[in-house]
C-alpha positions in Angstrom: -49.8 -70.8 -77.7 -46.5 -71.2 -76.5 -45.0 -72.2 -79.6 -46.4 -69.3 -81.4 -45.7 -67.0 -79.0 -41.8 -68.3 -79.3 -42.3 -67.9 -82.7 -43.7 -64.7 -82.6 -40.9 -63.4 -80.2 -38.1 -64.6 -82.3 -39.5 -63.0 -85.4 -39.9 -59.7 -83.6 -36.7 -60.1 -82.5 -35.1 -60.8 -86.0 -36.8 -57.8 -87.5 -35.9 -55.5 -84.8 -32.4 -56.4 -85.6 -32.8 -55.7 -89.1 -34.7 -52.6 -88.9 -35.9 -49.7 -86.0 -38.6 -50.6 -84.1 -41.3 -48.0 -85.8 -40.3 -49.7 -89.0 -41.2 -52.9 -87.8 -44.6 -54.4 -89.4 -47.1 -56.5 -87.6 -47.9 -58.3 -90.5 -44.3 -59.1 -91.5 -43.5 -60.6 -88.2 -46.7 -62.8 -88.2 -45.5 -64.1 -91.6 -41.9 -64.7 -90.2 -43.4 -66.6 -87.7 -45.9 -68.8 -89.8 -48.8 -67.6 -88.2 -51.7 -65.2 -88.9 -51.7 -61.5 -87.8 -54.9 -62.3 -85.6 -52.9 -64.8 -84.0 -50.4 -62.0 -83.1 -52.9 -59.7 -82.0 -54.9 -62.5 -79.8 -51.2 -63.0 -78.0 -50.0 -59.7 -77.5 -53.0 -57.1 -78.3 -50.9 -55.3 -80.5 -47.5 -53.8 -81.3 -46.8 -52.1 -77.9 -47.7 -55.6 -76.0 -45.3 -57.6 -78.8 -42.7 -54.6 -77.8 -43.1 -55.2 -73.8 -42.8 -58.8 -74.2 -39.6 -58.6 -76.4 -38.3 -56.4 -73.7 -39.1 -58.9 -71.1 -37.7 -61.7 -72.9 -34.5 -59.9 -73.3 -34.4 -59.5 -69.5 -35.3 -63.1 -69.1 -32.8 -64.2 -71.6 -30.2 -61.9 -70.0 -30.8 -63.3 -66.5 -30.6 -67.0 -67.9 -26.9 -66.4 -69.1 -26.2 -65.0 -65.8 -27.7 -68.4 -64.1 -25.2 -70.3 -66.6 -22.4 -68.5 -65.3 -23.5 -68.8 -61.7 -23.9 -72.6 -61.9 -20.3 -73.0 -63.8 -18.3 -75.5 -61.9 -15.5 -73.2 -61.0 -14.5 -71.0 -57.9 -16.6 -68.2 -56.9 -14.0 -65.6 -58.5 -14.3 -67.5 -62.0 -17.7 -67.3 -61.7 -18.3 -63.9 -60.7 -15.5 -63.1 -63.8 -17.8 -64.9 -65.8 -21.1 -63.1 -65.0 -19.0 -59.9 -65.7 -17.9 -61.0 -69.2 -21.6 -61.9 -70.1 -23.0 -58.8 -69.0 -20.8 -57.3 -71.8 -21.2 -59.7 -74.0 -24.7 -59.5 -74.1 -25.1 -56.0 -74.0 -22.9 -55.3 -76.8 -24.6 -58.1 -79.1 -28.3 -57.1 -77.8 -29.4 -53.7 -78.1 -32.0 -54.6 -75.8 -30.2 -55.9 -73.1 -28.0 -53.0 -73.6 -31.2 -50.6 -73.2 -32.1 -52.5 -70.1 -28.8 -52.6 -68.3 -28.0 -49.0 -69.1 -32.0 -47.4 -68.9 -30.8 -45.6 -72.6 -33.9 -46.3 -75.0 -32.9 -45.3 -78.3 -35.7 -44.6 -80.7 -35.2 -47.6 -82.7 -36.3 -49.7 -79.7 -39.7 -50.7 -78.6 -40.7 -48.3 -75.3 -40.1 -50.2 -72.2 -43.1 -50.7 -69.6 -43.3 -49.7 -66.3 -43.1 -53.4 -65.2 -39.8 -54.1 -66.9 -36.6 -54.2 -64.6 -34.7 -50.9 -64.9 -30.8 -51.0 -64.1 -30.8 -50.7 -60.5 -33.1 -53.7 -60.6 -31.5 -56.1 -63.0 -28.5 -55.4 -60.9 -30.2 -56.3 -57.5 -31.8 -59.4 -59.5 -28.2 -60.7 -60.6 -27.0 -60.1 -56.7 -30.1 -62.2 -55.3 -29.2 -64.9 -58.0 -25.7 -64.9 -56.5 -26.8 -65.1 -53.1 -28.2 -68.1 -54.0 -25.7 -69.5 -56.0 -22.6 -68.8 -53.9 -21.9 -69.6 -50.6 -22.2 -67.1 -47.9 -18.8 -66.4 -47.5 -18.5 -65.4 -51.2 -20.8 -63.0 -51.1 -23.3 -61.7 -53.3 -22.1 -58.3 -53.2 -19.1 -59.1 -55.1 -21.6 -60.1 -57.7 -23.3 -57.0 -57.7 -19.9 -55.3 -57.9 -19.1 -57.5 -60.6 -22.1 -56.6 -62.5 -21.6 -52.7 -61.9 -18.2 -53.1 -63.0 -19.2 -54.7 -66.2 -21.8 -52.2 -66.8 -18.7 -49.4 -67.0 -17.5 -51.7 -70.1 -20.8 -51.3 -71.5 -21.1 -47.7 -71.1 -17.5 -46.9 -71.8 -16.1 -49.9 -73.5 -12.4 -50.6 -72.6 -9.8 -53.1 -73.7 -7.5 -54.5 -71.6 -8.0 -55.5 -68.7 -11.5 -56.9 -69.7 -13.9 -57.2 -66.8 -13.0 -60.9 -65.9 -9.5 -59.5 -65.4 -10.2 -56.8 -63.2 -12.7 -58.7 -60.9 -9.7 -61.7 -60.4 -7.8 -58.6 -59.2 -10.7 -57.6 -56.8 -10.8 -61.1 -55.6 -6.9 -61.5 -55.1 -5.6 -61.6 -51.5 -4.3 -58.2 -50.6 -1.2 -57.1 -48.5 -2.4 -56.8 -44.9 -2.1 -53.3 -43.3 1.4 -52.3 -42.7 2.9 -55.5 -44.4 6.1 -54.7 -46.2 6.5 -54.3 -49.5 9.3 -55.7 -51.9 11.4 -52.8 -53.0 10.5 -51.6 -56.4 6.9 -53.0 -55.8 4.1 -50.3 -56.4 2.3 -48.7 -53.6 
Protein backbone atom coordinates (compact mmCIF):
# COMPACT_ATOMS: atom_id res chain seq x y z
CA UNK A 1 0.00 0.00 0.00
CA UNK A 2 2.35 2.75 -1.16
CA UNK A 3 -0.32 5.46 -0.87
CA UNK A 4 -1.15 4.45 2.71
CA UNK A 5 2.56 4.29 3.57
CA UNK A 6 3.17 7.80 2.22
CA UNK A 7 0.09 9.13 4.01
CA UNK A 8 1.23 7.55 7.27
CA UNK A 9 4.74 8.98 6.93
CA UNK A 10 3.31 12.44 6.20
CA UNK A 11 0.98 12.17 9.20
CA UNK A 12 3.83 10.99 11.44
CA UNK A 13 6.04 13.87 10.27
CA UNK A 14 3.25 16.36 11.00
CA UNK A 15 2.72 14.81 14.45
CA UNK A 16 6.46 15.01 15.16
CA UNK A 17 6.48 18.68 14.15
CA UNK A 18 3.74 19.33 16.71
CA UNK A 19 5.09 17.31 19.66
CA UNK A 20 8.02 15.15 20.78
CA UNK A 21 8.16 11.60 19.47
CA UNK A 22 7.36 9.96 22.83
CA UNK A 23 4.05 11.88 22.81
CA UNK A 24 3.10 10.86 19.26
CA UNK A 25 0.30 8.31 19.43
CA UNK A 26 -0.18 5.66 16.78
CA UNK A 27 -3.95 6.05 16.85
CA UNK A 28 -3.57 9.78 16.07
CA UNK A 29 -1.17 9.10 13.19
CA UNK A 30 -3.53 6.52 11.69
CA UNK A 31 -6.53 8.86 12.03
CA UNK A 32 -4.62 11.76 10.44
CA UNK A 33 -3.62 9.50 7.53
CA UNK A 34 -7.21 8.31 7.10
CA UNK A 35 -6.38 4.64 7.68
CA UNK A 36 -7.04 2.17 10.44
CA UNK A 37 -4.56 1.64 13.25
CA UNK A 38 -4.25 -1.97 12.05
CA UNK A 39 -3.08 -0.70 8.65
CA UNK A 40 -0.39 1.34 10.39
CA UNK A 41 0.77 -1.71 12.36
CA UNK A 42 0.66 -3.91 9.23
CA UNK A 43 2.80 -1.40 7.36
CA UNK A 44 5.41 -0.60 10.04
CA UNK A 45 5.06 -3.25 12.75
CA UNK A 46 4.84 -0.68 15.52
CA UNK A 47 6.01 2.72 16.64
CA UNK A 48 9.71 1.83 16.40
CA UNK A 49 9.24 0.72 12.80
CA UNK A 50 7.34 3.90 11.99
CA UNK A 51 10.14 5.94 13.56
CA UNK A 52 12.81 4.13 11.51
CA UNK A 53 10.79 4.68 8.33
CA UNK A 54 10.38 8.36 9.20
CA UNK A 55 14.14 8.73 9.68
CA UNK A 56 14.82 6.93 6.37
CA UNK A 57 12.27 9.16 4.64
CA UNK A 58 14.02 12.27 6.00
CA UNK A 59 17.37 11.00 4.66
CA UNK A 60 15.82 10.25 1.27
CA UNK A 61 14.21 13.68 1.04
CA UNK A 62 17.49 15.37 1.95
CA UNK A 63 19.32 13.43 -0.76
CA UNK A 64 16.57 14.26 -3.28
CA UNK A 65 17.26 17.94 -2.55
CA UNK A 66 20.97 17.32 -3.12
CA UNK A 67 20.13 15.71 -6.47
CA UNK A 68 18.00 18.72 -7.45
CA UNK A 69 20.86 21.10 -6.60
CA UNK A 70 23.39 19.02 -8.53
CA UNK A 71 21.16 18.75 -11.60
CA UNK A 72 20.56 22.50 -11.92
CA UNK A 73 21.71 24.05 -15.20
CA UNK A 74 24.64 25.94 -13.69
CA UNK A 75 28.40 25.75 -13.40
CA UNK A 76 29.87 23.39 -10.82
CA UNK A 77 30.64 26.09 -8.20
CA UNK A 78 27.03 27.30 -8.26
CA UNK A 79 25.72 23.76 -7.96
CA UNK A 80 28.04 23.07 -5.03
CA UNK A 81 26.91 26.30 -3.37
CA UNK A 82 23.30 25.19 -3.90
CA UNK A 83 24.08 21.85 -2.21
CA UNK A 84 25.62 23.69 0.76
CA UNK A 85 22.68 26.09 1.04
CA UNK A 86 20.15 23.23 0.77
CA UNK A 87 22.00 21.37 3.51
CA UNK A 88 21.75 24.33 5.88
CA UNK A 89 18.09 25.05 5.00
CA UNK A 90 17.04 21.41 5.35
CA UNK A 91 18.83 21.00 8.69
CA UNK A 92 17.23 24.15 10.05
CA UNK A 93 13.75 23.23 8.84
CA UNK A 94 13.70 19.49 9.60
CA UNK A 95 14.94 18.23 12.99
CA UNK A 96 15.38 14.70 11.63
CA UNK A 97 17.66 15.96 8.84
CA UNK A 98 19.65 17.91 11.40
CA UNK A 99 20.01 14.79 13.54
CA UNK A 100 21.07 12.71 10.55
CA UNK A 101 23.67 15.28 9.52
CA UNK A 102 25.09 15.90 12.98
CA UNK A 103 24.51 12.60 14.76
CA UNK A 104 22.89 14.52 17.62
CA UNK A 105 19.59 12.81 18.50
CA UNK A 106 17.45 14.60 21.02
CA UNK A 107 14.94 12.80 23.21
CA UNK A 108 12.07 14.29 21.19
CA UNK A 109 13.08 12.42 18.02
CA UNK A 110 12.57 8.80 17.01
CA UNK A 111 15.66 6.68 17.57
CA UNK A 112 17.85 6.13 14.54
CA UNK A 113 18.20 2.57 13.43
CA UNK A 114 21.52 0.93 12.70
CA UNK A 115 20.69 0.97 8.99
CA UNK A 116 20.30 4.73 8.86
CA UNK A 117 23.21 6.72 7.52
CA UNK A 118 25.33 8.61 10.00
CA UNK A 119 26.86 12.02 9.28
CA UNK A 120 29.94 10.56 7.59
CA UNK A 121 27.92 8.19 5.42
CA UNK A 122 25.58 10.99 4.39
CA UNK A 123 28.52 13.26 3.44
CA UNK A 124 30.01 10.40 1.40
CA UNK A 125 26.64 9.78 -0.29
CA UNK A 126 26.56 13.44 -1.32
CA UNK A 127 30.16 13.18 -2.57
CA UNK A 128 29.29 10.10 -4.63
CA UNK A 129 26.23 11.78 -6.11
CA UNK A 130 28.39 14.76 -7.02
CA UNK A 131 30.91 12.45 -8.68
CA UNK A 132 28.10 11.17 -10.88
CA UNK A 133 26.69 14.64 -11.62
CA UNK A 134 29.87 16.65 -12.15
CA UNK A 135 32.58 16.20 -14.74
CA UNK A 136 35.75 14.57 -13.39
CA UNK A 137 37.70 17.85 -13.31
CA UNK A 138 35.04 19.48 -11.11
CA UNK A 139 35.87 17.14 -8.25
CA UNK A 140 33.52 15.24 -5.97
CA UNK A 141 35.87 16.10 -3.11
CA UNK A 142 34.82 19.73 -3.56
CA UNK A 143 31.23 18.64 -3.02
CA UNK A 144 32.15 16.79 0.15
CA UNK A 145 33.98 19.94 1.28
CA UNK A 146 30.86 21.98 0.47
CA UNK A 147 28.70 19.69 2.61
CA UNK A 148 31.19 19.68 5.47
CA UNK A 149 31.36 23.47 5.32
CA UNK A 150 27.57 23.60 5.35
CA UNK A 151 27.54 21.27 8.37
CA UNK A 152 29.67 23.80 10.23
CA UNK A 153 26.82 26.27 9.68
CA UNK A 154 24.35 23.68 10.97
CA UNK A 155 26.36 23.06 14.14
CA UNK A 156 27.46 26.66 14.73
CA UNK A 157 25.10 28.94 12.77
CA UNK A 158 26.74 31.90 11.11
CA UNK A 159 25.48 34.94 9.33
CA UNK A 160 27.68 36.46 6.63
CA UNK A 161 29.03 35.12 4.44
CA UNK A 162 26.75 32.14 4.09
CA UNK A 163 27.93 28.72 2.97
CA UNK A 164 27.15 29.47 -0.68
CA UNK A 165 29.35 32.57 -0.67
CA UNK A 166 32.17 30.65 1.01
CA UNK A 167 31.97 27.92 -1.62
CA UNK A 168 32.27 30.64 -4.25
CA UNK A 169 35.41 31.90 -2.53
CA UNK A 170 36.85 28.38 -2.44
CA UNK A 171 36.27 27.89 -6.16
CA UNK A 172 37.67 31.29 -7.18
CA UNK A 173 41.10 31.27 -8.75
CA UNK A 174 43.88 31.99 -6.30
CA UNK A 175 47.09 33.85 -6.99
CA UNK A 176 49.91 31.56 -7.97
CA UNK A 177 52.84 31.09 -5.66
CA UNK A 178 55.26 33.95 -5.95
CA UNK A 179 52.77 36.19 -7.75
CA UNK A 180 52.96 39.79 -6.77
CA UNK A 181 49.97 41.25 -4.98
CA UNK A 182 48.89 44.83 -5.47
CA UNK A 183 49.96 47.15 -2.66
CA UNK A 184 47.47 47.20 0.19
CA UNK A 185 45.84 43.86 -0.77
CA UNK A 186 45.39 41.21 1.93
CA UNK A 187 48.16 38.67 2.22
